[in-house]
TIKOL-484464 format. One record per residue (C-alpha): chain; x, y, z; residue in one letter. Coordinates in steps of 0.5 Angstrom, whole numbers, plus 500, padded with zeros to 3 digits. Each point is the difference from the previous one (the first is absolute). Layout:
@chaine:A | X:X | Y:Y | Z:Z | residu:A .
...
END
This chain:
@chaine:A | X:220 | Y:239 | Z:653 | residu:X .
@chaine:A | X:505 | Y:505 | Z:503 | residu:X .
@chaine:A | X:507 | Y:500 | Z:497 | residu:X .
@chaine:A | X:506 | Y:499 | Z:504 | residu:X .
@chaine:A | X:505 | Y:504 | Z:496 | residu:X .
@chaine:A | X:507 | Y:498 | Z:500 | residu:X .
@chaine:A | X:506 | Y:505 | Z:502 | residu:X .
@chaine:A | X:501 | Y:501 | Z:492 | residu:X .
@chaine:A | X:492 | Y:502 | Z:499 | residu:X .
@chaine:A | X:500 | Y:504 | Z:506 | residu:X .
@chaine:A | X:506 | Y:504 | Z:498 | residu:X .
@chaine:A | X:497 | Y:501 | Z:493 | residu:X .
@chaine:A | X:493 | Y:502 | Z:502 | residu:X .
@chaine:A | X:504 | Y:506 | Z:504 | residu:X .
@chaine:A | X:504 | Y:502 | Z:494 | residu:X .
@chaine:A | X:493 | Y:500 | Z:496 | residu:X .
@chaine:A | X:497 | Y:504 | Z:506 | residu:X .
@chaine:A | X:499 | Y:506 | Z:495 | residu:X .
@chaine:A | X:495 | Y:496 | Z:496 | residu:X .
@chaine:A | X:496 | Y:499 | Z:506 | residu:X .
@chaine:A | X:500 | Y:508 | Z:502 | residu:X .
@chaine:A | X:499 | Y:502 | Z:492 | residu:X .
@chaine:A | X:494 | Y:495 | Z:500 | residu:X .
@chaine:A | X:497 | Y:503 | Z:507 | residu:X .
@chaine:A | X:501 | Y:507 | Z:497 | residu:X .
@chaine:A | X:496 | Y:499 | Z:494 | residu:X .
@chaine:A | X:495 | Y:497 | Z:503 | residu:X .
@chaine:A | X:499 | Y:506 | Z:505 | residu:X .
@chaine:A | X:501 | Y:505 | Z:495 | residu:X .
@chaine:A | X:494 | Y:497 | Z:496 | residu:X .
@chaine:A | X:496 | Y:500 | Z:507 | residu:X .
@chaine:A | X:499 | Y:492 | Z:500 | residu:X .
@chaine:A | X:500 | Y:500 | Z:507 | residu:X .
@chaine:A | X:495 | Y:505 | Z:501 | residu:X .
@chaine:A | X:496 | Y:497 | Z:495 | residu:X .
@chaine:A | X:500 | Y:493 | Z:504 | residu:X .
@chaine:A | X:498 | Y:503 | Z:507 | residu:X .
@chaine:A | X:495 | Y:496 | Z:503 | residu:X .
@chaine:A | X:499 | Y:495 | Z:494 | residu:X .
@chaine:A | X:503 | Y:496 | Z:494 | residu:X .
@chaine:A | X:500 | Y:501 | Z:493 | residu:X .
@chaine:A | X:502 | Y:497 | Z:494 | residu:X .
@chaine:A | X:506 | Y:502 | Z:496 | residu:X .
@chaine:A | X:496 | Y:502 | Z:494 | residu:X .
@chaine:A | X:495 | Y:505 | Z:505 | residu:X .
@chaine:A | X:507 | Y:503 | Z:502 | residu:X .
@chaine:A | X:502 | Y:501 | Z:493 | residu:X .
@chaine:A | X:494 | Y:504 | Z:498 | residu:X .
@chaine:A | X:500 | Y:504 | Z:507 | residu:X .
@chaine:A | X:507 | Y:502 | Z:499 | residu:X .
@chaine:A | X:501 | Y:500 | Z:492 | residu:X .
@chaine:A | X:505 | Y:495 | Z:500 | residu:X .
@chaine:A | X:501 | Y:494 | Z:495 | residu:X .
@chaine:A | X:496 | Y:494 | Z:503 | residu:X .
@chaine:A | X:505 | Y:495 | Z:498 | residu:X .
@chaine:A | X:506 | Y:504 | Z:503 | residu:X .
@chaine:A | X:497 | Y:502 | Z:506 | residu:X .
@chaine:A | X:498 | Y:493 | Z:502 | residu:X .
@chaine:A | X:508 | Y:498 | Z:499 | residu:X .
@chaine:A | X:501 | Y:506 | Z:505 | residu:X .
@chaine:A | X:495 | Y:498 | Z:505 | residu:X .
@chaine:A | X:502 | Y:492 | Z:500 | residu:X .
@chaine:A | X:507 | Y:502 | Z:501 | residu:X .
@chaine:A | X:498 | Y:504 | Z:506 | residu:X .
@chaine:A | X:495 | Y:494 | Z:503 | residu:X .
@chaine:A | X:507 | Y:496 | Z:500 | residu:X .
@chaine:A | X:503 | Y:505 | Z:505 | residu:X .
@chaine:A | X:494 | Y:500 | Z:504 | residu:X .
@chaine:A | X:498 | Y:507 | Z:498 | residu:X .
@chaine:A | X:493 | Y:497 | Z:497 | residu:X .
@chaine:A | X:496 | Y:494 | Z:500 | residu:X .
@chaine:A | X:498 | Y:497 | Z:494 | residu:X .
@chaine:A | X:494 | Y:495 | Z:499 | residu:X .
@chaine:A | X:496 | Y:497 | Z:495 | residu:X .
@chaine:A | X:498 | Y:504 | Z:494 | residu:X .
@chaine:A | X:506 | Y:505 | Z:500 | residu:X .
@chaine:A | X:497 | Y:503 | Z:506 | residu:X .
@chaine:A | X:505 | Y:504 | Z:505 | residu:X .
@chaine:A | X:499 | Y:502 | Z:507 | residu:X .
@chaine:A | X:505 | Y:504 | Z:505 | residu:X .
@chaine:A | X:504 | Y:496 | Z:505 | residu:X .
@chaine:A | X:501 | Y:503 | Z:507 | residu:X .
@chaine:A | X:507 | Y:502 | Z:497 | residu:X .
@chaine:A | X:497 | Y:503 | Z:494 | residu:X .
@chaine:A | X:495 | Y:504 | Z:505 | residu:X .
@chaine:A | X:505 | Y:505 | Z:502 | residu:X .
@chaine:A | X:501 | Y:502 | Z:492 | residu:X .
@chaine:A | X:493 | Y:503 | Z:501 | residu:X .
@chaine:A | X:500 | Y:508 | Z:500 | residu:X .
@chaine:A | X:495 | Y:500 | Z:506 | residu:X .
@chaine:A | X:502 | Y:495 | Z:505 | residu:X .
@chaine:A | X:504 | Y:502 | Z:506 | residu:X .
@chaine:A | X:508 | Y:498 | Z:499 | residu:X .
@chaine:A | X:499 | Y:501 | Z:493 | residu:X .
@chaine:A | X:506 | Y:500 | Z:495 | residu:X .
@chaine:A | X:497 | Y:501 | Z:494 | residu:X .
@chaine:A | X:503 | Y:507 | Z:500 | residu:X .
@chaine:A | X:507 | Y:497 | Z:500 | residu:X .
@chaine:A | X:498 | Y:495 | Z:495 | residu:X .
@chaine:A | X:498 | Y:505 | Z:495 | residu:X .
@chaine:A | X:507 | Y:504 | Z:501 | residu:X .
@chaine:A | X:505 | Y:495 | Z:500 | residu:X .
@chaine:A | X:498 | Y:497 | Z:493 | residu:X .
@chaine:A | X:501 | Y:507 | Z:497 | residu:X .
@chaine:A | X:505 | Y:500 | Z:494 | residu:X .
@chaine:A | X:505 | Y:505 | Z:503 | residu:X .
@chaine:A | X:500 | Y:497 | Z:507 | residu:X .
@chaine:A | X:502 | Y:493 | Z:498 | residu:X .
@chaine:A | X:505 | Y:503 | Z:494 | residu:X .
@chaine:A | X:503 | Y:503 | Z:506 | residu:X .
@chaine:A | X:501 | Y:493 | Z:503 | residu:X .
@chaine:A | X:504 | Y:498 | Z:494 | residu:X .
@chaine:A | X:506 | Y:505 | Z:502 | residu:X .
@chaine:A | X:501 | Y:496 | Z:507 | residu:X .
@chaine:A | X:506 | Y:497 | Z:497 | residu:X .
@chaine:A | X:503 | Y:507 | Z:498 | residu:X .
@chaine:A | X:498 | Y:502 | Z:507 | residu:X .
@chaine:A | X:504 | Y:495 | Z:503 | residu:X .
@chaine:A | X:506 | Y:501 | Z:496 | residu:X .
@chaine:A | X:500 | Y:507 | Z:501 | residu:X .
@chaine:A | X:496 | Y:502 | Z:506 | residu:X .
@chaine:A | X:496 | Y:505 | Z:496 | residu:X .
@chaine:A | X:492 | Y:500 | Z:499 | residu:X .
@chaine:A | X:497 | Y:496 | Z:495 | residu:X .
@chaine:A | X:495 | Y:504 | Z:499 | residu:X .
@chaine:A | X:504 | Y:506 | Z:498 | residu:X .
@chaine:A | X:504 | Y:495 | Z:496 | residu:X .
@chaine:A | X:494 | Y:498 | Z:496 | residu:X .
@chaine:A | X:496 | Y:506 | Z:499 | residu:X .
@chaine:A | X:505 | Y:505 | Z:500 | residu:X .
@chaine:A | X:496 | Y:504 | Z:506 | residu:X .
@chaine:A | X:499 | Y:499 | Z:507 | residu:X .
@chaine:A | X:493 | Y:497 | Z:502 | residu:X .
@chaine:A | X:497 | Y:506 | Z:503 | residu:X .
@chaine:A | X:501 | Y:504 | Z:494 | residu:X .
@chaine:A | X:498 | Y:495 | Z:495 | residu:X .
@chaine:A | X:493 | Y:499 | Z:504 | residu:X .
@chaine:A | X:499 | Y:507 | Z:501 | residu:X .
@chaine:A | X:500 | Y:501 | Z:493 | residu:X .
@chaine:A | X:495 | Y:494 | Z:499 | residu:X .
@chaine:A | X:494 | Y:502 | Z:504 | residu:X .
@chaine:A | X:497 | Y:493 | Z:498 | residu:X .
@chaine:A | X:506 | Y:496 | Z:503 | residu:X .
@chaine:A | X:500 | Y:505 | Z:506 | residu:X .
@chaine:A | X:493 | Y:498 | Z:501 | residu:X .
@chaine:A | X:501 | Y:493 | Z:500 | residu:X .
@chaine:A | X:506 | Y:500 | Z:505 | residu:X .
@chaine:A | X:496 | Y:504 | Z:505 | residu:X .
@chaine:A | X:495 | Y:495 | Z:500 | residu:X .
@chaine:A | X:505 | Y:495 | Z:501 | residu:X .
@chaine:A | X:503 | Y:504 | Z:506 | residu:X .
@chaine:A | X:493 | Y:501 | Z:503 | residu:X .
@chaine:A | X:498 | Y:492 | Z:499 | residu:X .
@chaine:A | X:507 | Y:498 | Z:504 | residu:X .
@chaine:A | X:498 | Y:506 | Z:505 | residu:X .
@chaine:A | X:493 | Y:497 | Z:502 | residu:X .
@chaine:A | X:503 | Y:493 | Z:500 | residu:X .
@chaine:A | X:505 | Y:502 | Z:506 | residu:X .
@chaine:A | X:496 | Y:506 | Z:503 | residu:X .
@chaine:A | X:497 | Y:495 | Z:506 | residu:X .
@chaine:A | X:507 | Y:498 | Z:502 | residu:X .
@chaine:A | X:503 | Y:507 | Z:500 | residu:X .
@chaine:A | X:494 | Y:502 | Z:504 | residu:X .
@chaine:A | X:501 | Y:495 | Z:505 | residu:X .
@chaine:A | X:507 | Y:500 | Z:501 | residu:X .
@chaine:A | X:501 | Y:508 | Z:501 | residu:X .
@chaine:A | X:496 | Y:505 | Z:504 | residu:X .
@chaine:A | X:499 | Y:506 | Z:495 | residu:X .
@chaine:A | X:495 | Y:503 | Z:505 | residu:X .
@chaine:A | X:505 | Y:502 | Z:504 | residu:X .
@chaine:A | X:501 | Y:506 | Z:495 | residu:X .
@chaine:A | X:496 | Y:506 | Z:499 | residu:X .
@chaine:A | X:503 | Y:501 | Z:493 | residu:X .
@chaine:A | X:503 | Y:495 | Z:495 | residu:X .
@chaine:A | X:503 | Y:502 | Z:493 | residu:X .
@chaine:A | X:500 | Y:494 | Z:495 | residu:X .
@chaine:A | X:506 | Y:501 | Z:496 | residu:X .
@chaine:A | X:499 | Y:497 | Z:493 | residu:X .
@chaine:A | X:493 | Y:498 | Z:502 | residu:X .
@chaine:A | X:498 | Y:499 | Z:493 | residu:X .
@chaine:A | X:492 | Y:500 | Z:499 | residu:X .
@chaine:A | X:499 | Y:500 | Z:508 | residu:X .
@chaine:A | X:498 | Y:492 | Z:501 | residu:X .
@chaine:A | X:505 | Y:500 | Z:506 | residu:X .
@chaine:A | X:498 | Y:506 | Z:503 | residu:X .
@chaine:A | X:493 | Y:499 | Z:499 | residu:X .
@chaine:A | X:500 | Y:494 | Z:504 | residu:X .
@chaine:A | X:504 | Y:503 | Z:506 | residu:X .
@chaine:A | X:495 | Y:506 | Z:500 | residu:X .
@chaine:A | X:494 | Y:495 | Z:500 | residu:X .
@chaine:A | X:503 | Y:497 | Z:506 | residu:X .
@chaine:A | X:502 | Y:506 | Z:504 | residu:X .
@chaine:A | X:494 | Y:505 | Z:500 | residu:X .
@chaine:A | X:504 | Y:506 | Z:503 | residu:X .
@chaine:A | X:506 | Y:500 | Z:496 | residu:X .
@chaine:A | X:502 | Y:505 | Z:495 | residu:X .
@chaine:A | X:504 | Y:498 | Z:493 | residu:X .
@chaine:A | X:504 | Y:503 | Z:494 | residu:X .
@chaine:A | X:500 | Y:496 | Z:494 | residu:X .
@chaine:A | X:507 | Y:502 | Z:496 | residu:X .
@chaine:A | X:502 | Y:498 | Z:493 | residu:X .
@chaine:A | X:502 | Y:502 | Z:494 | residu:X .
@chaine:A | X:495 | Y:505 | Z:496 | residu:X .
@chaine:A | X:498 | Y:495 | Z:495 | residu:X .
@chaine:A | X:498 | Y:494 | Z:505 | residu:X .
@chaine:A | X:496 | Y:504 | Z:505 | residu:X .
@chaine:A | X:494 | Y:502 | Z:496 | residu:X .
@chaine:A | X:498 | Y:492 | Z:501 | residu:X .
@chaine:A | X:500 | Y:501 | Z:508 | residu:X .
@chaine:A | X:494 | Y:504 | Z:500 | residu:X .
@chaine:A | X:495 | Y:495 | Z:498 | residu:X .
@chaine:A | X:503 | Y:494 | Z:505 | residu:X .
@chaine:A | X:500 | Y:505 | Z:506 | residu:X .
@chaine:A | X:493 | Y:502 | Z:499 | residu:X .
@chaine:A | X:498 | Y:493 | Z:499 | residu:X .
@chaine:A | X:503 | Y:498 | Z:506 | residu:X .
@chaine:A | X:496 | Y:506 | Z:504 | residu:X .
@chaine:A | X:507 | Y:503 | Z:502 | residu:X .
@chaine:A | X:501 | Y:506 | Z:495 | residu:X .
@chaine:A | X:498 | Y:505 | Z:505 | residu:X .
@chaine:A | X:506 | Y:498 | Z:504 | residu:X .
@chaine:A | X:505 | Y:499 | Z:495 | residu:X .
@chaine:A | X:503 | Y:506 | Z:496 | residu:X .
@chaine:A | X:503 | Y:498 | Z:493 | residu:X .
@chaine:A | X:507 | Y:503 | Z:498 | residu:X .
@chaine:A | X:504 | Y:499 | Z:494 | residu:X .
@chaine:A | X:508 | Y:501 | Z:499 | residu:X .
@chaine:A | X:506 | Y:496 | Z:500 | residu:X .
@chaine:A | X:503 | Y:497 | Z:507 | residu:X .
@chaine:A | X:507 | Y:502 | Z:497 | residu:X .
@chaine:A | X:499 | Y:507 | Z:501 | residu:X .
@chaine:A | X:495 | Y:501 | Z:506 | residu:X .
@chaine:A | X:494 | Y:497 | Z:504 | residu:X .
@chaine:A | X:495 | Y:503 | Z:504 | residu:X .
@chaine:A | X:503 | Y:502 | Z:507 | residu:X .
@chaine:A | X:499 | Y:499 | Z:507 | residu:X .
@chaine:A | X:495 | Y:494 | Z:500 | residu:X .
@chaine:A | X:501 | Y:495 | Z:506 | residu:X .
@chaine:A | X:502 | Y:494 | Z:495 | residu:X .
@chaine:A | X:502 | Y:499 | Z:493 | residu:X .
@chaine:A | X:498 | Y:493 | Z:497 | residu:X .
@chaine:A | X:504 | Y:498 | Z:494 | residu:X .
@chaine:A | X:496 | Y:493 | Z:498 | residu:X .
@chaine:A | X:504 | Y:496 | Z:494 | residu:X .
@chaine:A | X:504 | Y:507 | Z:498 | residu:X .
@chaine:A | X:507 | Y:499 | Z:503 | residu:X .
@chaine:A | X:501 | Y:493 | Z:497 | residu:X .
@chaine:A | X:499 | Y:504 | Z:493 | residu:X .
@chaine:A | X:506 | Y:503 | Z:500 | residu:X .
@chaine:A | X:508 | Y:499 | Z:501 | residu:X .
@chaine:A | X:503 | Y:502 | Z:506 | residu:X .
@chaine:A | X:502 | Y:507 | Z:498 | residu:X .
@chaine:A | X:493 | Y:502 | Z:498 | residu:X .
@chaine:A | X:497 | Y:497 | Z:506 | residu:X .
@chaine:A | X:505 | Y:504 | Z:505 | residu:X .
@chaine:A | X:498 | Y:506 | Z:496 | residu:X .
@chaine:A | X:492 | Y:498 | Z:501 | residu:X .
@chaine:A | X:501 | Y:499 | Z:507 | residu:X .
@chaine:A | X:504 | Y:506 | Z:501 | residu:X .
@chaine:A | X:495 | Y:504 | Z:497 | residu:X .
@chaine:A | X:495 | Y:497 | Z:505 | residu:X .
@chaine:A | X:504 | Y:501 | Z:506 | residu:X .
@chaine:A | X:500 | Y:507 | Z:499 | residu:X .
@chaine:A | X:493 | Y:501 | Z:500 | residu:X .
@chaine:A | X:499 | Y:495 | Z:506 | residu:X .
@chaine:A | X:498 | Y:503 | Z:506 | residu:X .
@chaine:A | X:505 | Y:499 | Z:506 | residu:X .
@chaine:A | X:496 | Y:495 | Z:503 | residu:X .
@chaine:A | X:497 | Y:497 | Z:494 | residu:X .
@chaine:A | X:501 | Y:493 | Z:497 | residu:X .
@chaine:A | X:502 | Y:497 | Z:493 | residu:X .
@chaine:A | X:497 | Y:494 | Z:498 | residu:X .
@chaine:A | X:503 | Y:496 | Z:494 | residu:X .
@chaine:A | X:495 | Y:494 | Z:498 | residu:X .
@chaine:A | X:504 | Y:495 | Z:496 | residu:X .
@chaine:A | X:502 | Y:493 | Z:499 | residu:X .
@chaine:A | X:506 | Y:498 | Z:505 | residu:X .
@chaine:A | X:505 | Y:495 | Z:496 | residu:X .
@chaine:A | X:500 | Y:494 | Z:504 | residu:X .
@chaine:A | X:506 | Y:495 | Z:502 | residu:X .
@chaine:A | X:503 | Y:496 | Z:495 | residu:X .
@chaine:A | X:496 | Y:494 | Z:497 | residu:X .
@chaine:A | X:494 | Y:504 | Z:503 | residu:X .
@chaine:A | X:495 | Y:506 | Z:497 | residu:X .
@chaine:A | X:498 | Y:498 | Z:493 | residu:X .
@chaine:A | X:495 | Y:506 | Z:499 | residu:X .
@chaine:A | X:505 | Y:505 | Z:502 | residu:X .
@chaine:A | X:506 | Y:498 | Z:497 | residu:X .
@chaine:A | X:496 | Y:499 | Z:493 | residu:X .
@chaine:A | X:497 | Y:507 | Z:501 | residu:X .
@chaine:A | X:508 | Y:502 | Z:501 | residu:X .
@chaine:A | X:501 | Y:498 | Z:493 | residu:X .
@chaine:A | X:494 | Y:503 | Z:498 | residu:X .
@chaine:A | X:502 | Y:507 | Z:503 | residu:X .
@chaine:A | X:507 | Y:499 | Z:496 | residu:X .
@chaine:A | X:496 | Y:499 | Z:493 | residu:X .
@chaine:A | X:495 | Y:505 | Z:501 | residu:X .
@chaine:A | X:501 | Y:506 | Z:504 | residu:X .
@chaine:A | X:507 | Y:499 | Z:502 | residu:X .
@chaine:A | X:500 | Y:499 | Z:507 | residu:X .
@chaine:A | X:500 | Y:494 | Z:505 | residu:X .
@chaine:A | X:497 | Y:497 | Z:506 | residu:X .
@chaine:A | X:505 | Y:500 | Z:506 | residu:X .
@chaine:A | X:502 | Y:497 | Z:506 | residu:X .
@chaine:A | X:499 | Y:503 | Z:507 | residu:X .
@chaine:A | X:507 | Y:502 | Z:501 | residu:X .
@chaine:A | X:500 | Y:503 | Z:493 | residu:X .
@chaine:A | X:494 | Y:504 | Z:502 | residu:X .
@chaine:A | X:504 | Y:502 | Z:507 | residu:X .
@chaine:A | X:505 | Y:503 | Z:495 | residu:X .
@chaine:A | X:496 | Y:503 | Z:495 | residu:X .
@chaine:A | X:496 | Y:504 | Z:506 | residu:X .
@chaine:A | X:507 | Y:502 | Z:503 | residu:X .
@chaine:A | X:502 | Y:503 | Z:494 | residu:X .
@chaine:A | X:493 | Y:504 | Z:500 | residu:X .
@chaine:A | X:501 | Y:503 | Z:507 | residu:X .
@chaine:A | X:495 | Y:495 | Z:502 | residu:X .
@chaine:A | X:500 | Y:494 | Z:506 | residu:X .
@chaine:A | X:497 | Y:494 | Z:499 | residu:X .
@chaine:A | X:496 | Y:499 | Z:506 | residu:X .
@chaine:A | X:496 | Y:493 | Z:499 | residu:X .
@chaine:A | X:498 | Y:495 | Z:494 | residu:X .
@chaine:A | X:493 | Y:497 | Z:501 | residu:X .
@chaine:A | X:498 | Y:494 | Z:496 | residu:X .
@chaine:A | X:493 | Y:501 | Z:496 | residu:X .
@chaine:A | X:499 | Y:494 | Z:495 | residu:X .
@chaine:A | X:503 | Y:501 | Z:494 | residu:X .
@chaine:A | X:503 | Y:507 | Z:502 | residu:X .
@chaine:A | X:504 | Y:503 | Z:506 | residu:X .
@chaine:A | X:499 | Y:506 | Z:503 | residu:X .
@chaine:A | X:507 | Y:504 | Z:501 | residu:X .
@chaine:A | X:499 | Y:505 | Z:505 | residu:X .
@chaine:A | X:505 | Y:506 | Z:500 | residu:X .
@chaine:A | X:501 | Y:506 | Z:504 | residu:X .
@chaine:A | X:505 | Y:506 | Z:499 | residu:X .
@chaine:A | X:507 | Y:498 | Z:502 | residu:X .
END
């Protein structure tokens, strides 16, 4: 029988939401969803497969069944629900990479500094760890790899909507600024066989892109370049894409990045910022909590359309239009 919680129970469950996210994180880290692909298994069988303590793993699994991630049958046998299927690593729309990332201790410890950020306006990650998130991960290759996998997971979920919303095939050459492991530009190139691209990101990030581009069959049409977008980007392309980049930075840093891009932009070129747009009051939960995540972790922010307009003007660019693309919006700009 389904419960009909009262307001006090509902708010308590929201307060305890971190418990659910940690339980999901542990299950994904252990590989439970992949082990349950297409079949049910007992908790003891899953414990043996994951090297876990049998009785304790059962406690984790039954908790996840209570929130409809798993379904428990007689004999402590578990299977994935339609919700839980999205935690498999091999399905379209998988969020496994994100679930594996958000439970990493350094990440949720930064969220413990949210009160400090609200009091001071300062970045919580820097306050908690004594370093910015980019330097922290660059010196820890294992954490950097988990983060890159999470970003690839999110990119693949949103690619179809972005490709449907915007005609990238109108260009000859695109530079994917901060393109990470190349999941997004691989999808763009796959949809437009005549397009050429450059993937540009930090030198410690770009080595992972070659395999992604090769797997997608587009490696011959994408040059990989390492560098810093605070200094320079590859010049004279028709379009510069910044997907989930500008929201990582405060306004002065974002203006610096966009100014560097403008300096490289062809006279008739386009700058395409792909980010969330803050909705009117009482709407847009995902963007507004993503904004808090930007405050806590990289130190940036999500922005309203008006804030993007001002940011672009300060960078020598002019906002042309904003296109809805599902989770994200495409903010198109030209030289002022």
